[in-house]
Residue, then its C-alpha position, 0 to 999 in steps of 0.5 A: x149652368x152645370x153642377x161641378x165638384x171641385x177639390x183643391x189643396x192649399x199649401x200647408x205653409x199658408x198661415x191659418x189666419x190667411x186660409x179663410x181669405x184664400x177660400x173666400x177669394x176663390x169662392x168669389x170667383x163663382x158668385x161674382x159670375x152668377x154661379x151658386x155655391x151649393x156646399x163648401x166643405x173644408x176637410x182640413x189639414x191632411x197627409x197627401x198621397x204623395x209629396x207635391x212640391x216638397x210638401x207632405x201635407x195640405x189643407x183640403x177644400x171641396x166645393x159643390x157649385x152650379x156655374x157657367x163655363x166662364x166661371x169654371x174656366x176663370x177658376x181654373x186659370x186663377x188656381x194655376x197662377x196662385x202659388x198658395x194652391x198646390x193641386x186642384x181637380x174639377x169634375x162635372x157632376x152628371x147627377 
């Protein structure tokens, strides 16, 4: 198991009531594969540094997780497919 810090941006057009379900679905990828969520930090709606897919704002979520390579790869695959995620970044934490 390795520690990762993951950031993703949810499309601003996703309804406020639907956001918790999106976050729970993505968190479930790790927990169902033996991973451990260390911290879930919702930064909220923020301005993007540059326009992405004609959006100027996005809802930021930062995760800190311990997981295996299978869970990380599955998360990466799923967020690339989902239309409600406009950007993501996965960084291995060496600390």
